[in-house]
mmCIF file of the N, C-alpha and C atoms, coordinates in Angstrom:
data_MODEL
# 
_entry.id   MODEL 
# 
loop_
_atom_site.group_PDB 
_atom_site.id 
_atom_site.type_symbol 
_atom_site.label_atom_id 
_atom_site.label_alt_id 
_atom_site.label_comp_id 
_atom_site.label_asym_id 
_atom_site.label_entity_id 
_atom_site.label_seq_id 
_atom_site.pdbx_PDB_ins_code 
_atom_site.Cartn_x 
_atom_site.Cartn_y 
_atom_site.Cartn_z 
_atom_site.occupancy 
_atom_site.B_iso_or_equiv 
_atom_site.pdbx_formal_charge 
_atom_site.auth_seq_id 
_atom_site.auth_comp_id 
_atom_site.auth_asym_id 
_atom_site.auth_atom_id 
_atom_site.pdbx_PDB_model_num 
ATOM 1   N N  . UNK A 1 1  ? -9.511  6.573   -16.986 1.00 0.00 ? 1  UNK A N  1 
ATOM 2   C CA . UNK A 1 1  ? -10.198 5.094   -17.518 1.00 0.00 ? 1  UNK A CA 1 
ATOM 3   C C  . UNK A 1 1  ? -10.935 4.746   -16.416 1.00 0.00 ? 1  UNK A C  1 
ATOM 4   N N  . UNK A 1 2  ? -12.167 4.586   -16.936 1.00 0.00 ? 2  UNK A N  1 
ATOM 5   C CA . UNK A 1 2  ? -12.933 4.039   -16.311 1.00 0.00 ? 2  UNK A CA 1 
ATOM 6   C C  . UNK A 1 2  ? -13.062 2.130   -16.504 1.00 0.00 ? 2  UNK A C  1 
ATOM 7   N N  . UNK A 1 3  ? -13.181 1.001   -15.278 1.00 0.00 ? 3  UNK A N  1 
ATOM 8   C CA . UNK A 1 3  ? -13.188 -0.274  -15.832 1.00 0.00 ? 3  UNK A CA 1 
ATOM 9   C C  . UNK A 1 3  ? -14.400 -0.884  -15.305 1.00 0.00 ? 3  UNK A C  1 
ATOM 10  N N  . UNK A 1 4  ? -15.247 -1.464  -15.728 1.00 0.00 ? 4  UNK A N  1 
ATOM 11  C CA . UNK A 1 4  ? -16.232 -2.210  -15.332 1.00 0.00 ? 4  UNK A CA 1 
ATOM 12  C C  . UNK A 1 4  ? -15.685 -3.028  -14.160 1.00 0.00 ? 4  UNK A C  1 
ATOM 13  N N  . UNK A 1 5  ? -16.506 -3.120  -12.818 1.00 0.00 ? 5  UNK A N  1 
ATOM 14  C CA . UNK A 1 5  ? -15.863 -3.660  -11.688 1.00 0.00 ? 5  UNK A CA 1 
ATOM 15  C C  . UNK A 1 5  ? -16.000 -5.270  -11.945 1.00 0.00 ? 5  UNK A C  1 
ATOM 16  N N  . UNK A 1 6  ? -17.354 -5.617  -12.923 1.00 0.00 ? 6  UNK A N  1 
ATOM 17  C CA . UNK A 1 6  ? -17.470 -7.015  -13.035 1.00 0.00 ? 6  UNK A CA 1 
ATOM 18  C C  . UNK A 1 6  ? -16.279 -7.765  -14.155 1.00 0.00 ? 6  UNK A C  1 
ATOM 19  N N  . UNK A 1 7  ? -15.813 -6.767  -14.938 1.00 0.00 ? 7  UNK A N  1 
ATOM 20  C CA . UNK A 1 7  ? -15.052 -7.312  -15.778 1.00 0.00 ? 7  UNK A CA 1 
ATOM 21  C C  . UNK A 1 7  ? -13.601 -7.858  -14.870 1.00 0.00 ? 7  UNK A C  1 
ATOM 22  N N  . UNK A 1 8  ? -13.334 -6.552  -14.090 1.00 0.00 ? 8  UNK A N  1 
ATOM 23  C CA . UNK A 1 8  ? -11.792 -6.717  -13.315 1.00 0.00 ? 8  UNK A CA 1 
ATOM 24  C C  . UNK A 1 8  ? -12.005 -8.181  -12.122 1.00 0.00 ? 8  UNK A C  1 
ATOM 25  N N  . UNK A 1 9  ? -13.200 -8.360  -11.569 1.00 0.00 ? 9  UNK A N  1 
ATOM 26  C CA . UNK A 1 9  ? -13.545 -9.453  -11.003 1.00 0.00 ? 9  UNK A CA 1 
ATOM 27  C C  . UNK A 1 9  ? -13.233 -11.097 -11.689 1.00 0.00 ? 9  UNK A C  1 
ATOM 28  N N  . UNK A 1 10 ? -13.403 -11.045 -13.292 1.00 0.00 ? 10 UNK A N  1 
ATOM 29  C CA . UNK A 1 10 ? -13.592 -12.106 -13.855 1.00 0.00 ? 10 UNK A CA 1 
ATOM 30  C C  . UNK A 1 10 ? -11.937 -12.310 -14.203 1.00 0.00 ? 10 UNK A C  1 
ATOM 31  N N  . UNK A 1 11 ? -11.311 -11.249 -14.518 1.00 0.00 ? 11 UNK A N  1 
ATOM 32  C CA . UNK A 1 11 ? -9.992  -11.354 -15.201 1.00 0.00 ? 11 UNK A CA 1 
ATOM 33  C C  . UNK A 1 11 ? -9.301  -11.873 -13.733 1.00 0.00 ? 11 UNK A C  1 
ATOM 34  N N  . UNK A 1 12 ? -9.485  -11.267 -12.608 1.00 0.00 ? 12 UNK A N  1 
ATOM 35  C CA . UNK A 1 12 ? -8.721  -11.738 -11.299 1.00 0.00 ? 12 UNK A CA 1 
ATOM 36  C C  . UNK A 1 12 ? -9.298  -13.488 -10.864 1.00 0.00 ? 12 UNK A C  1 
ATOM 37  N N  . UNK A 1 13 ? -10.361 -13.838 -11.112 1.00 0.00 ? 13 UNK A N  1 
ATOM 38  C CA . UNK A 1 13 ? -10.244 -15.047 -11.054 1.00 0.00 ? 13 UNK A CA 1 
ATOM 39  C C  . UNK A 1 13 ? -10.015 -16.109 -12.116 1.00 0.00 ? 13 UNK A C  1 
ATOM 40  N N  . UNK A 1 14 ? -9.769  -15.707 -13.386 1.00 0.00 ? 14 UNK A N  1 
ATOM 41  C CA . UNK A 1 14 ? -8.911  -16.264 -14.500 1.00 0.00 ? 14 UNK A CA 1 
ATOM 42  C C  . UNK A 1 14 ? -7.548  -16.496 -13.757 1.00 0.00 ? 14 UNK A C  1 
ATOM 43  N N  . UNK A 1 15 ? -6.998  -15.567 -13.725 1.00 0.00 ? 15 UNK A N  1 
ATOM 44  C CA . UNK A 1 15 ? -5.870  -15.670 -13.021 1.00 0.00 ? 15 UNK A CA 1 
ATOM 45  C C  . UNK A 1 15 ? -5.379  -16.626 -12.106 1.00 0.00 ? 15 UNK A C  1 
ATOM 46  N N  . UNK A 1 16 ? -6.459  -16.274 -11.027 1.00 0.00 ? 16 UNK A N  1 
ATOM 47  C CA . UNK A 1 16 ? -6.038  -17.088 -9.645  1.00 0.00 ? 16 UNK A CA 1 
ATOM 48  C C  . UNK A 1 16 ? -5.966  -18.386 -10.080 1.00 0.00 ? 16 UNK A C  1 
ATOM 49  N N  . UNK A 1 17 ? -7.205  -18.836 -11.125 1.00 0.00 ? 17 UNK A N  1 
ATOM 50  C CA . UNK A 1 17 ? -7.608  -20.167 -11.526 1.00 0.00 ? 17 UNK A CA 1 
ATOM 51  C C  . UNK A 1 17 ? -6.346  -20.790 -12.192 1.00 0.00 ? 17 UNK A C  1 
ATOM 52  N N  . UNK A 1 18 ? -5.173  -20.153 -13.385 1.00 0.00 ? 18 UNK A N  1 
ATOM 53  C CA . UNK A 1 18 ? -4.574  -20.715 -13.549 1.00 0.00 ? 18 UNK A CA 1 
ATOM 54  C C  . UNK A 1 18 ? -3.390  -20.800 -12.826 1.00 0.00 ? 18 UNK A C  1 
ATOM 55  N N  . UNK A 1 19 ? -3.242  -19.701 -12.248 1.00 0.00 ? 19 UNK A N  1 
ATOM 56  C CA . UNK A 1 19 ? -1.921  -19.755 -11.026 1.00 0.00 ? 19 UNK A CA 1 
ATOM 57  C C  . UNK A 1 19 ? -2.007  -21.147 -10.349 1.00 0.00 ? 19 UNK A C  1 
ATOM 58  N N  . UNK A 1 20 ? -3.510  -21.373 -9.832  1.00 0.00 ? 20 UNK A N  1 
ATOM 59  C CA . UNK A 1 20 ? -3.832  -22.719 -8.783  1.00 0.00 ? 20 UNK A CA 1 
ATOM 60  C C  . UNK A 1 20 ? -3.515  -23.821 -9.793  1.00 0.00 ? 20 UNK A C  1 
ATOM 61  N N  . UNK A 1 21 ? -3.801  -23.869 -10.916 1.00 0.00 ? 21 UNK A N  1 
ATOM 62  C CA . UNK A 1 21 ? -3.246  -24.984 -11.975 1.00 0.00 ? 21 UNK A CA 1 
ATOM 63  C C  . UNK A 1 21 ? -1.793  -25.380 -11.942 1.00 0.00 ? 21 UNK A C  1 
ATOM 64  N N  . UNK A 1 22 ? -1.126  -24.057 -12.284 1.00 0.00 ? 22 UNK A N  1 
ATOM 65  C CA . UNK A 1 22 ? 0.160   -24.204 -12.440 1.00 0.00 ? 22 UNK A CA 1 
ATOM 66  C C  . UNK A 1 22 ? 0.932   -24.407 -11.404 1.00 0.00 ? 22 UNK A C  1 
ATOM 67  N N  . UNK A 1 23 ? 0.335   -24.267 -10.028 1.00 0.00 ? 23 UNK A N  1 
ATOM 68  C CA . UNK A 1 23 ? 0.959   -24.838 -9.011  1.00 0.00 ? 23 UNK A CA 1 
ATOM 69  C C  . UNK A 1 23 ? 0.703   -26.003 -8.126  1.00 0.00 ? 23 UNK A C  1 
ATOM 70  N N  . UNK A 1 24 ? -0.803  -26.623 -8.611  1.00 0.00 ? 24 UNK A N  1 
ATOM 71  C CA . UNK A 1 24 ? -1.202  -28.207 -8.469  1.00 0.00 ? 24 UNK A CA 1 
ATOM 72  C C  . UNK A 1 24 ? -0.776  -29.205 -9.097  1.00 0.00 ? 24 UNK A C  1 
ATOM 73  N N  . UNK A 1 25 ? -1.058  -28.660 -10.447 1.00 0.00 ? 25 UNK A N  1 
ATOM 74  C CA . UNK A 1 25 ? -0.660  -30.138 -11.329 1.00 0.00 ? 25 UNK A CA 1 
ATOM 75  C C  . UNK A 1 25 ? 1.062   -30.649 -11.099 1.00 0.00 ? 25 UNK A C  1 
ATOM 76  N N  . UNK A 1 26 ? 2.179   -29.942 -11.293 1.00 0.00 ? 26 UNK A N  1 
ATOM 77  C CA . UNK A 1 26 ? 3.152   -30.197 -10.981 1.00 0.00 ? 26 UNK A CA 1 
ATOM 78  C C  . UNK A 1 26 ? 3.488   -31.118 -9.496  1.00 0.00 ? 26 UNK A C  1 
ATOM 79  N N  . UNK A 1 27 ? 2.334   -30.366 -8.730  1.00 0.00 ? 27 UNK A N  1 
ATOM 80  C CA . UNK A 1 27 ? 2.627   -30.732 -7.081  1.00 0.00 ? 27 UNK A CA 1 
ATOM 81  C C  . UNK A 1 27 ? 2.161   -32.311 -7.415  1.00 0.00 ? 27 UNK A C  1 
ATOM 82  N N  . UNK A 1 28 ? 0.950   -32.497 -8.099  1.00 0.00 ? 28 UNK A N  1 
ATOM 83  C CA . UNK A 1 28 ? 0.123   -33.928 -7.934  1.00 0.00 ? 28 UNK A CA 1 
ATOM 84  C C  . UNK A 1 28 ? 1.200   -34.780 -8.491  1.00 0.00 ? 28 UNK A C  1 
ATOM 85  N N  . UNK A 1 29 ? 1.658   -34.286 -9.570  1.00 0.00 ? 29 UNK A N  1 
ATOM 86  C CA . UNK A 1 29 ? 2.671   -35.000 -10.472 1.00 0.00 ? 29 UNK A CA 1 
ATOM 87  C C  . UNK A 1 29 ? 3.793   -35.665 -9.442  1.00 0.00 ? 29 UNK A C  1 
ATOM 88  N N  . UNK A 1 30 ? 4.492   -34.623 -8.534  1.00 0.00 ? 30 UNK A N  1 
ATOM 89  C CA . UNK A 1 30 ? 5.331   -35.070 -7.762  1.00 0.00 ? 30 UNK A CA 1 
ATOM 90  C C  . UNK A 1 30 ? 5.326   -35.909 -6.569  1.00 0.00 ? 30 UNK A C  1 
ATOM 91  N N  . UNK A 1 31 ? 3.847   -35.717 -6.192  1.00 0.00 ? 31 UNK A N  1 
ATOM 92  C CA . UNK A 1 31 ? 3.474   -36.495 -4.963  1.00 0.00 ? 31 UNK A CA 1 
ATOM 93  C C  . UNK A 1 31 ? 3.045   -38.184 -5.166  1.00 0.00 ? 31 UNK A C  1 
ATOM 94  N N  . UNK A 1 32 ? 3.005   -38.123 -6.744  1.00 0.00 ? 32 UNK A N  1 
ATOM 95  C CA . UNK A 1 32 ? 2.629   -39.708 -7.074  1.00 0.00 ? 32 UNK A CA 1 
ATOM 96  C C  . UNK A 1 32 ? 4.093   -40.837 -7.127  1.00 0.00 ? 32 UNK A C  1 
ATOM 97  N N  . UNK A 1 33 ? 5.155   -39.535 -7.382  1.00 0.00 ? 33 UNK A N  1 
ATOM 98  C CA . UNK A 1 33 ? 6.622   -40.522 -7.457  1.00 0.00 ? 33 UNK A CA 1 
ATOM 99  C C  . UNK A 1 33 ? 7.079   -40.785 -5.872  1.00 0.00 ? 33 UNK A C  1 
ATOM 100 N N  . UNK A 1 34 ? 7.854   -42.066 -6.168  1.00 0.00 ? 34 UNK A N  1 
ATOM 101 C CA . UNK A 1 34 ? 8.544   -42.638 -5.026  1.00 0.00 ? 34 UNK A CA 1 
ATOM 102 C C  . UNK A 1 34 ? 9.691   -41.976 -4.647  1.00 0.00 ? 34 UNK A C  1 
ATOM 103 N N  . UNK A 1 35 ? 9.917   -41.183 -3.527  1.00 0.00 ? 35 UNK A N  1 
ATOM 104 C CA . UNK A 1 35 ? 10.991  -40.261 -2.868  1.00 0.00 ? 35 UNK A CA 1 
ATOM 105 C C  . UNK A 1 35 ? 12.509  -41.265 -3.133  1.00 0.00 ? 35 UNK A C  1 
ATOM 106 N N  . UNK A 1 36 ? 12.335  -42.171 -3.071  1.00 0.00 ? 36 UNK A N  1 
ATOM 107 C CA . UNK A 1 36 ? 13.876  -43.164 -2.911  1.00 0.00 ? 36 UNK A CA 1 
ATOM 108 C C  . UNK A 1 36 ? 14.071  -42.876 -4.465  1.00 0.00 ? 36 UNK A C  1 
ATOM 109 N N  . UNK A 1 37 ? 12.942  -43.301 -5.290  1.00 0.00 ? 37 UNK A N  1 
ATOM 110 C CA . UNK A 1 37 ? 13.311  -43.397 -6.941  1.00 0.00 ? 37 UNK A CA 1 
ATOM 111 C C  . UNK A 1 37 ? 13.992  -42.261 -7.290  1.00 0.00 ? 37 UNK A C  1 
ATOM 112 N N  . UNK A 1 38 ? 13.319  -40.793 -7.210  1.00 0.00 ? 38 UNK A N  1 
ATOM 113 C CA . UNK A 1 38 ? 13.803  -39.659 -7.356  1.00 0.00 ? 38 UNK A CA 1 
ATOM 114 C C  . UNK A 1 38 ? 14.819  -39.404 -6.892  1.00 0.00 ? 38 UNK A C  1 
ATOM 115 N N  . UNK A 1 39 ? 15.422  -39.786 -5.378  1.00 0.00 ? 39 UNK A N  1 
ATOM 116 C CA . UNK A 1 39 ? 16.401  -39.362 -5.041  1.00 0.00 ? 39 UNK A CA 1 
ATOM 117 C C  . UNK A 1 39 ? 17.957  -40.117 -5.517  1.00 0.00 ? 39 UNK A C  1 
ATOM 118 N N  . UNK A 1 40 ? 17.226  -41.396 -6.087  1.00 0.00 ? 40 UNK A N  1 
ATOM 119 C CA . UNK A 1 40 ? 18.673  -42.285 -6.322  1.00 0.00 ? 40 UNK A CA 1 
ATOM 120 C C  . UNK A 1 40 ? 18.848  -41.714 -8.093  1.00 0.00 ? 40 UNK A C  1 
ATOM 121 N N  . UNK A 1 41 ? 17.586  -40.851 -8.967  1.00 0.00 ? 41 UNK A N  1 
ATOM 122 C CA . UNK A 1 41 ? 17.638  -40.656 -10.309 1.00 0.00 ? 41 UNK A CA 1 
ATOM 123 C C  . UNK A 1 41 ? 18.982  -39.689 -10.085 1.00 0.00 ? 41 UNK A C  1 
ATOM 124 N N  . UNK A 1 42 ? 19.159  -38.869 -9.309  1.00 0.00 ? 42 UNK A N  1 
ATOM 125 C CA . UNK A 1 42 ? 20.395  -37.822 -9.334  1.00 0.00 ? 42 UNK A CA 1 
ATOM 126 C C  . UNK A 1 42 ? 21.284  -38.678 -8.774  1.00 0.00 ? 42 UNK A C  1 
# 
């Protein structure tokens, strides 16, 4: 099976973008929280 290199590059970039957002959004939410309040919650 032959794949077009441009389509493979687009798929890789889309997956990398999704992975970046999946890691960045929760990290930004966690960075905004007060650490004392987060520890007190548990």
